[in-house]
N, C-alpha and C positions, 0 to 999 in steps of 0.2 A: 374420346377421353372419358374416363369413369368419374363419377361424382365421389366426393370425399365422404367417408363414413365417420361422422363426428357427433352424431346425436345418441344420447343414452336414454335409459328408461325414464328419467325425470323430464327430459326434453319431450319424449313421446307423450307422457302424461300432460305436460303443459300445453303442447300443441293440440291434443285431443280435447282437453277440458276447456282450454281457451277458445276453441272453435265452437263449443256448445254454449258456454255462458256468454250470451250476447243478447240480441234482439228478442230471442225467445223468452228471456227472463225479464228484461227491462222495458220492453214495449208491448209484447203480445198478451200478457196476462189481462190487461184491460179489455182488449179487443176480444179475447177468448171468453172472458166473463160475460160479455154481452150476448154470447151464443149459448152458454150453458149455465150461467149463474155460478153459485158456490161449487157446483159439481165440476167446475173447471179443474179442481185439484185432481179428481179422478182421471180427467182427460190427459193431464200431464203424466200421471202414473201409467195409464194405458199406453200412451205414446212411447214411454221408455221401454215397456214390455214388447211393443211392436218392433223395437230396434234389436231385440235379442237375436232373432234368426240371422239378421244381416251382420251383427257383431260376430257371431260364431263363424258365419261363412267367410267374412272378410279376414278374420284371423287365420282360418285354415289356408286361404289363398295366399295371404301375405307372408306366412311363415314358410310356404312352399316356394314362393316366387317373390322375394323381397326386391322388387325392381321399381325404378322411377316410373311414374304413371299410375301406379296402384290399380284402381278399378279398371282403367282402360286396358292395362297390360293383361290382367286376368281374363277379362272378357274376350280380348282379341285372340289370346292363346287357346281359348276354349271354344268360342263360337265363330271365329274367323274374322278377317279384316273388315268386312262390311259392318257387321254388328259391333266390332271393336271400334271402328271409326265413329259410329253413332254414340257408343258409350263414352268414348273419349270427349266428343263434343258436349255430351250431356254433363259429364264430369266437370269439364272446363267451365262451361257456362253456369252450371248450378252453384259451384263454389264461388265463381266470380260474382254472380248475382247476390249471393249471401254476403260476400265481403262488401259489395256496394251498399247493401242494406245496412250493414254495420257502420260504414263510413257516413252514410246519411244520418244514422242514429246519433253520431257525434254532433252533427249540425243541429239535429232536433233538440238535443239537450242544451245547445248553445242558447236556445230561446230562454231558458231559465236564467241565464246570465244577462241576456240582452233581449227583453220581451219584444222589441220592435225590429228584430233581425229580419231581413228580407230573405226570400227563397234563394236569391242569387248568393247572398252571404253564406247561407247554410250549405249550398252546393259547392261553393268555393272552398269552404273548410274541408269538405269531403274530398275534393280534388287534391288539395294540398296534402292531406293525410295519405292519399293513394300514392302520390309521388314520394313522400317520405318513406313509406314501407317498401315501395318498389326499390328505392336506392339501397335500403338495408339488406334486402334479399338478393340484390345483385352483387353486393360487396362480400357477404359472408353468411352462409347458412348457419354456421356455428354461433355467430353473433346474434342472428335472428332467434335461434333456439334459446340462448341465454336470456335475451331480452324478454322472450315469451315466458320463461320460467319465473322471472322476477315479477312480471305483471300479474301472472296467475296467482302467485303466493299472496300478494297484496290484496287482490280481488277476493280470494277465498276468506281472508281475514275479515274484511268488511262485511261480507255476507253472513259469516258466522256471528258477528256482533249483531247484525240486524235480526237474525233468527232468535238469538237468546233474549235480547231485550224486547223484541216485538211480541214474543210468546206470552209475556207477562201482562200485556196491555190489550189483548184481543177482546172483542165483543162477541160473545157466542150467538147473539141474536142476528148477527150479520150472515150466519150460515143457514138461516131459515127464510123461505123454503130452500131445501138443498137442490131439488130438481125442478126449477121453475119452468124449464122448457122441455121437460120429459127426459126419460132415460136415454133415448136414441141420440140426444144432443151431445152426450158424452163422447160417443164414437165419432160423430161428425167433427166435433171440436178437436179430438185427438189427431185427426188428419190435418187440421189447421196448425196445431202446435208441433206436429211431427218434425218440422224443419228444425226445431230447437235442438234435436238430438242428432241431426244429420252430420254435424261437424265431427262427430266421433270417428268416423271412418276416413276423414281427410288424411290422417297421418299415414294411411297405406300408400299414398302417393310419394311419401318420403322414405319408403322401405329401403331403397338403395343407399341411403345416407345414414342409416341407423347401425350402430355397433351391435354385434351379436343379436341380429333381428329376431332369431327364434325365441329368445328370452325377453328382450327389452320391449318389443312391440306388444306381445300379449299382456305383459305386466303393466305397461303404461296405459293400454287401452282399457283393461279391466278396471284398474284403479280410477281412471277418468269416468268410466260409465257409472260405477257404483256411487262414487262421491258426488258427481254432478247430478245424477238422478235423484239422490237423496236431497241435495240442496234445492233443486227445482221444486220438489214436492213440499219441502218445509217452507221455502220462501213464498210460494204461491199460497200455501195454507195461512201463513202469518199475514200476508197482504190482504187476503179476503177478510180476515178477522179484524183488520185495522181500519179499512176504508169502507164507508157505506156503499152499497151496491150501485146506487144511482151515480155516484161520483166515479167509482172504479170503472164502470163500463164506458165512460167518456174520456178516461185518462190515457194519454200516450206515454206518461212518465209515472207509472203506478208506484214503483219502489221509491222514487224520490219523494212522492207524495206521502208514502208510508213513513219514510225517514223524517219528514217534517212533522208528522204526528208524534213521533217518538222523541225527537230532540230539537224541534224548531228549525231555525235556519242552519244550525250546525249539522243536524241529522240529514236535512235535505241536501246540504252541500256534500256531506260524506257519501251518501248514496249516489249523488250525481257523479262524483269522482269515480265511484265503483262502476257506474254505467259507462263512463268514458273509458275506463280500463278494459271493461268487457268488450266494447266495440273495437278498441285498439288491438286486443289479443285476437279477436276474430278476423279483423282486417289483415293483420300480420300473418297469421296462420293460413288465411285464405289465399293470399297472394303467393305464399311459399308453396302450398300444395297444389293450387290450381295451375300454376306455371309448369308443373311436372307432367301434365297431360299432353300439351302440345310438344313438349320435349320428347316424351316417349313415342308419340305418334310420328314425329319427325324421324326418329331412329329407325322406325319401321317403314319409312317411305310413304306414310299416309298424309304427311304434311310437308311443307317446304323444308329443305335441308337446314336452313339457317336456324330453325327452332332448336336443333340439337347441338348447336355450338356451345361449348363449355369454355368459359374464360380460363386461360392458363394460370393466371395469378390467383383468382378468387375461387376457382373450381365450382362456379355456379353457372346455370344456364341463362345467361344474361338476356338473350333475345326473347326467350320464352317468358321470362319475368317482365321484360319491357312491354311486350304485346299484351300480356295479361293485365298489366297496370293500365295500359291505354284503353283496353276494352272496358275495364271497370269505370274509368273516367267517362267514357261514352254512355254507359248505362246510367251513371249518376246524373248526367246532364239531360238525357232524353227520356228516361222511363219514369212512370208514376210509381209511387211506393207500393201500392196494393198489387199492381200488376207484377212488379219486381218480385215481391214475396211469394205470390202464388205460383209464378212461373218457376222460381227456384225450387219450390216444393215439388212441383210436378216432375221436373227433370231429375231431381234427386231420387224420388220414389221409383221412377222408371229405371234409373241406374241401379237401385237396390234389387229390383226384379232381375236384372241381368246378373248381378253378383250371385244371387241364390241359384239361378239356373247354371251359372258357370261351375259352381261346386258340384252339382249333379253330373254335368258333362265330364269334368275332370276325373271324378271318382269312377264313373262308369266306363271311361275310355281305357282304364286299367294300365295306364302308362307307368312303368316301373320307376321312372325318374321323377314322378310326381310324389314327393315325400314330405307332406306338411308336418311340421313339428307340433302343431295343434290341430286336432280333428274335431269337427263340429259335432255337438251332441244332437241326438234325435234325428240323424240323417236317415232318409231324405224327407221325412214327414214335415219337419219344421220349415224346410226350404219350400216345399210345395204349398204349405199353408200360407207362408209369407207372401209368395207370389200372388195368390188369390186375394189376400187382404189388401196388398199394395195396389192391385188393379182397381179394387173398389175405392180406395182412397184417392187415386188419381181422378176418377170420374167425379167424386164428391167435390173436388176443387173448383169445378165450373168449366164453362165452355172456353173462356179466353185463355187460361193456361193450357188447356188441351190443344187449342189451335196453334199457340206459339210452339208447344212441344212438337206437334206435327210438322210445323214449319222448319224447325231445327232438323227433324228427321229427313225432310225432303231435300234440304240443302246438303246434308251429309250424303244422301244417296246419289244426288247429282254429282257432287264432288268425286265420289268414289268411281262412278262409271266414266266420268270424263277425264280424270287425271290419275287415278290410283290403280284401277283394276289391272292394267297391263303389267304392273310390277309388284303387285301385292303378294304376300306369302300365300302359298296354297296348302300349307300343312298346319292343322290345328286339331285340338282334341276331339271335336265333333266328327272329323273325318276318321280319326282312329276308332271312335265308337262305331261308326258305320262299317268300318272294316271288320271290327270284331263281330258285329251282328251278321254281316253278309258273308264273312270268311273269304273275302276277296282282297288281294293285295293292291291297295290304291294309294298308299302313303309311303313316303321315304322316312328317313330317321332324323330329319332336320329338327322337329319339335323335341324329340327325345334328347338329341344332342344339346339343344339349347337349355332344356331343363337340367340336364346333367351339369352343364357349365355353371348354371345358377347355383346348384347344390354345392359344387366345389367352392364357389365364392362365399356362399352363405356359411358353410361349415369350416371354411378356411382350410380346405384339404390341399396340402402341399405334396406334389407328386414326388415319389421316391423311385428307387431303381425297380422295385417290384411292380409298381404301376407302369413304368416304361416298358417292362418286359411283357406285361399283360396286354398293353396296347398293340404290341407287334405279334402276339401269340396266334398260333393257329387254333381254330375251334372246329371240332367235329360234332355234328348234331345227328345222333342215331335214333332209330325208333324200332328196334327189334330185340327180342329176347336172345341173349348170347351167353355162351360159356366163356370163362375168362381166357381160355386158350384161343378160342376163335377171335376174341376181342384183340388179344396181343398180336395175333397173326394179321388181322386187318390193319391195325395201327402200324405195325412194322412195314407193311406194304406201302402205307401212305408216307412214312418217314424216310424211306431208303434214299431217295434223291436228296433230301435235305441234309441227312447225316453222312452221306457218301459211304454208307455201309450197305452190305447186302441185307435183304429181307431176313434171311436166316440168322445172320449175326445179331441183328437188332432183337429178333424174337428170342434168341438164346439168352441175351442179356436180361430181358424182361422175366423170362422163366426162372433164370438163376436167382434173380432178386426175390421173386415170389416164393421160391422154395426155402430161402433163408428165413423169412418170416412174412406173414401176410401183410400186404400193403393196405389192407382195409383198416383204417384207423378210427372209423366212426361208422355206425350203421348207415349204409347208403353212400358212403364216401371212401374212395380209395386214392392213394397217392403213390403210384408206381414211380420209381426213380432209378435211373441207370447212369453210369459214368461213361462218357463218350471221349474219343481221342481229341487231342488239341490242348489249347490253353485259353483261359479267360473267356470261356463260352458258357452261357447258361440260358436255357429256354424253358418255357412252361407251355404245355399243350393242354387245352381245355376240352373236355369231352362230356357231353350230356347224352344219356340214353334214357328216354322217357319210359321205356318198357323195363329195362334193367339188365345187368350183367351178373351172372352167378359166379362168385368167387368161392374157393374152398373154405370150409370151417366157418361159414357165416350163413345164417338163414335169411338175412335181409338182402334183397337184390341191390346192387350198386348202380346208382343213377347219375352220380357225379364223380368225375375222375380228373385229377390234376396230375399230369405226367411231367416229371422234372427231368430235364436232360442237362447234365453239367459235366465240365471237366474236373479233374482232381483238385486243381488249385482254387476251385470255387466252393470248397467245403463249407467255409464260414457263411457265405451267402445262401448256400443250400439250407442251413439251419434257420437263417432268417426267413427264408421263403416258407419253410414248414411252419414257423411260428405265425406268419401272416395268414396262411391258409387256415390254421387252427382257429385264429381269432375270427376269421370270416365265417367259418362253419359253425361257430358257437352261437351265432344269431339264430334264435328259434324259428325265424321266418325264412331262413336262407333256402332250405330245400323247397318250400312252397313257391317262393319267388323264382328259384332256378327252374323249376318245372313249368311255371306259367309264362316264362319269358317267350316272346313270340318269334324272336330271331336271334342270330349270333351277336348282333349289336347290343341287344338287351342283356344277353348273357355276359358280355364283356363289361358293360356298364354296371352290372350288379356287383362285379368284383371291384371295379375302379371306385365306386361310390360307397364301398363298405366302411363301416366304423372299425378302425383298428389303429394300432400304434404305428406311425410312419416315421422312419429314420433315414 
């Protein structure tokens, strides 16, 4: 069963921004300040810039393949089921860990209300929050999206107030010295706070539930990135200017402390409420997006089948949400906070490396049905640079996160070879790339067909009669220089059994029509058409000749031919078919794509996926 498309651009913005404005803003500034001093402001700005390659890559992939699972789906379709499984686990665990961190953050701020609160009480609050958001996401993704939008709007309002009022009361002496731990500390700290921006890409997991994903996902993600990056920089700047360094580096609630400086108990309470809202939005968005990873992996037979079950009433993946919530509960109960944060960062960064590599593989595979509505700027240089920088950041996180990340990889590899390998998909973009390089036929059309199906769903392509005829049409792929008379003679020979006419009769019909007026309607394109005996019959024959066919009165060789065969009573549809072909041929990239198509399947898909008026 398909997921319901109910999320708009505002929901995408709320999910992405709500996933970013969380622990990275309300807890990490104090910890990060201890590493780099006032230069922590630059670390946050640098971290936002380091997100740009992944933002571009993610947008390209999600607008080409808006499917549940997001990053997992892209990586699996480009690098294969093994790497796809590892990326799916990394995606699931990293988002779940970040959500657990947010839920624990709610408990941490509870200490402000009850200073003698025990660790057990803090964790129980986090567990109760997990159950609450789990139920919301099991009942309705639309309700979860609206709930998220309301919370984010209120949160942004409070942070705007904090920036405007706080900017007037800053102490410039708190910024000196600006680099107490050296210039290099800025980069190291950027790796630490990088997790703050990781939530931006979570929304890709919801691609299958977004209306008009080609427009709404880029719009929502770009708005979230620019607005939240600006808020991060300004909030950290104001916080550094409000709180003495010795106090800031020891604070786990720096914004609440800054709010107290600005407005006493009222200011502290207001920022504490903002922090609570931030953690709530992150937890809600985290459970929503994390659960789509096991859902997507289950549909591809990489995880047990029950993960892909969609409730008929609520249209939500209830078991995927349930198990994600239970995993978050286990993390809250058993893992230490620092280990949780660093592991989430490491898994997220590894995931981003896969995303940037996936774009390179998909582009270089030259699959015609890979048609992103947004294309990454600076390809492939920013993707290669990002992979190198991300590898460095993972190493900088330390040995424990590396060991846990390797542990996840080992578990994924064992699961793959023990339970998945025998029924995993064998077709993915990397194989197509190998085929293109080696010029050996080693793939079938399953991946191309799947991408074509996704495009039809994404662009809301409703099949009409022209499409139905193209699906059944014969395709002849030629590769020799020909005169038009030789071409018609060869085609007549191929069609005689189909039309139940002699080769000579068919040939004479083609020649008669050509003498009346040239059937070359555009340089390189000819549409010969003849009337055949019978009633209510209409067929289209597709022909490609990479070398070309010489037609009279034209200097350009014809490499694309649409042959129309119809009875007299199909005159009206004949005109509609001509109109459809004209719209297809008007695409400036049509001839290039037509000649580059690797087989008859791609030739047919090029017509079926064309942009034209369908009636």
